N, C-alpha and C positions, 0 to 999 in steps of 0.2 A: 721494845728497846731494853737496855740493861736494867731498867727498873720494873720491867714487866708492864709497862703502859702501852696501850695502843693510841698512837697520834695520827688522825686523819689530816695529813698535809697536802697542801697544794694552792692553787692560785684562782680556784673557782670559788663560788659562793659557798659560805659556811666551812670553808677550810682553813687551817692554821698555817700560816706562812712560815717557811723555813728557809735559812740561808742556804745557798748553792755551794758547791765544792771549793769556791773561792771566797767563801765567807761574805758573800753579796747577796743583797735582796733580789728576788726574781722580778721579772717584769710585771708590776701589777698596776691598776688603776688608782692613782693617787689624788684624784680630784677633790675628795673630801677631807684631805689633810688640813690641819689648822695649826696656828701658833708657829708658822714657819716664818723666819727672818725675811723682811722685805728687801729685795734687791733694787738698785737704782736703775731706772730706764734712762736709756741713751738714744738720740736720734741726731742724725746728721742732716742739716737742710742746706743743700748747696745753693749759693747765690754768687753773681759776678758783680764785684764792686767797681770795676772799671780801672783802667791803666793808671789814674792818677789818685785813687783813694785807697784806704786801707782796712785792714781787718778791725782796727780799733773802733771804727764807726758804726759797727753793729748796734742797734737797739731793740729791745724786746719788752713786751708787757702782756698782761693777761686779764682776763676778767676775775671776779673774785672766787670762782670755785676751780679755775685752771682748766675748763672745757673749752676755752678759746684763747689763743695766743695771737699776738700781732708782733711783726718785725718790720723794722725799716732800715735800709741802707742807702748810701748815696748813688746818685746816677748823674749822668750830665744834665746839668741845669737845675737838679732838684733831688727829691728823695722817692724811693719807691719803697711802698707799703704793701705789706702782705697781711692776709688774715688766714688762720688755720684753725680747724676743729678738731678736737680729740676723738679718736675712733675706739671701738670696743677693745681694740689691742693695746691702747695707751699710746699709740703713735698719734702724731698730728698729720692732717691733710688739708693742703692748701684750698681754700674756697674762693677767695677774692684778691684782686690786686687793685692798689690804687696809686696816687701820687701826691706829693707836696711840691709846689712851684719854687721852692728854695732848697739848696743843698749844703746848709751850714754844717759845721763839725760840732757846734753844740745845739744838741736837741735832745728830746725825750719823748716818752709817750705814756698815757695813763687812760684808763677806762673809768668814766663815771656815768652811771645810768645808761643811756642808750647811745652815748657818744665816745668816741676816741679823740682824745686832745693831745695835740702835739706842740708843745712850747719850742722856740727857737730862738738862737741869737747868732748874729755874726755882724762884722763891722759894716756891711751894706744895709741891712735891713733892720738891725738892732733888735729889739724885743718883739716878737710876735707869737701869738698863739691861735692855731689851726684847730678847727673842729670837724669830725667826719662821722658819719653813720658807723656805729660799732657792727652793724648787721652785714654792711656790704661796702664799706669804704667810701661812699658816695656823699654828695651834698656838702662839698667843701664850703666852710664858713670862716672867714677871717674875724676872730673876736676882737672886741673893743677892749682895751686894757685901760681901766679907770684908776687913778692914784698912782702910787709908787710902783715903779717897773722893778722887775727882778735884776737888771744890771747886766753888765758885760761879762760878769764871771758866772752868771746864772743859766738856767735852761737846761742844763745837762742831766737832770733827774727830775722827776715828779710823781705825784700820786694824788688819789683822792680819798675823801672820807665819805662819800655818798652824795654830798651836796657842795663841797668846796674843792678847789684845787690847790695844792701845794707845790711850788716851783722852786727848786734848788736856788739858792742865792749866792752862798759862799760857805766856807767850812763849817758844818754843823748846823746851818741856818737855811731854813725854807721860807719863802713869801708865800703866805696864805691869801687866797683870793675867794670870794664868794662869787656864785654864777647866777645871773639872771639874763634869760634869754641869750642874747650874743654879747653880752658884756660881762667881763670879769672884774671885780672890784677889790682893791687892796684892802685887807682886813688888819694884818699885823705880820711881822717877822716872827717866826717861832724857832727857839734855838733847842735842838736835840743834843743834849750834853755828850761829848765824846763821839759823836757820829763821824767827824772827820770829813775827808774827801768823798763825799757821797757821789760826786759827780763822775768818778771813776769806778763806780759800782752799781750805781742805780738804788732804786726804792720801789717797793710794792706794798700794796694795802689789800686786806680782805674786808674792809668796811668797818673792822673793830679796832685794829692795830696797824701799824705800819713797820715794815722790816727794811732796814738800810744796810747797804754793803760797801765796805771800802777794800780795794784790792791792794795787796802788797806784792813783792816779787815771789813769794812762795805760797800764798794763800789768799782766801776771801774771807774776811771777818763779817759776819751777820750779826745786827743789833736789831732787838725789838724795842718799840716805843709806843706809848700812848700818843694820839694825835696831839694832845696839848703840850707836848714837848717834855723837856726836863730830863731827869736820870733814865739810863737806859734799864730796861726791864728784864731783858735776857741777853745773852751773848753765845755765838757759837762760831767755831772757826772750821772751814771746810777747806781741803787740800785739792789741787788741780795742777795742771801743767802751769809752771811759773809764766808770769807775763813777760820775764825777761827772755823767754824763747823767741827767737828773732821773727817767727812768723805768726805769732798769736797775739790778739788784742786783749784789752782788759775784760773782765767778766761782767755781766749784767743779770739781774735776777728776776723771776716771775713766779706765780704761783703754778706748781706743777698739778695741784689738787686742791681741795679745800683745807687740807692738813699738811701740806708739803711746800718747800720752797724749791724752785729750779733755778740752776745756774746755766747761763749760756755765754759763749763767748765766739767772736768772729776768729776765722782761722784761714790763712792765705796758704795755698799749696806751694810746697817748697820745690824749686827748680834749680837747686844748686848741684854741683858735681859731687861724685862719690869722694 
């Protein structure tokens, strides 16, 4: 070249890579590149919620590492539950389906140990908590609730700390229950300062902390807490299609991995005219 240097360029082994005539990199194997920014993963999971149910009734939860997620949506006379395992591609594949014998609008899901717990409330059945095998959604068990129940405003969010279940009761308040066999026993009402309407965003735990979400018209606000309640540890705001859009429901959260939070929302296909 002009400097009198001889450069052995190319795209094979031990060659120096040079830009092409358009100042772009040639096609090379980039599998060993590191420190690249992580891109969000998206997946659509189609489901039919029936003619008299809406997209706002989607519920989702996950295990503590995000390798398995669970969803639930209304069906005639009950709920349909689904279990998905994460593939090597990062996408989820359905492995099992199940059902819950009631179809309330207030319900949630959380995984504790080997079980999936589903608290519900409606005017007919009032407070109930069902338990299923987290492995295959079988073994339905109606739990006995001992002591104070979570009430008519509750049930729409829940999480576990590995041995106890926490069920949404009212703004910023969860009722904590210990679990022994097929009985959950009221322990105390725990206040998570400033958490707000967690029932419209959900909660998820990795066994060490809990994250709660409150949905607004333009964003979902994530807040991190200790199980013991009190002041928020950290806060983040993430943006998505506003819930005021006529065909979208409120967002729900889950663990996308051991180190990431996933955001899910139900969506109804729009059938309007142009």
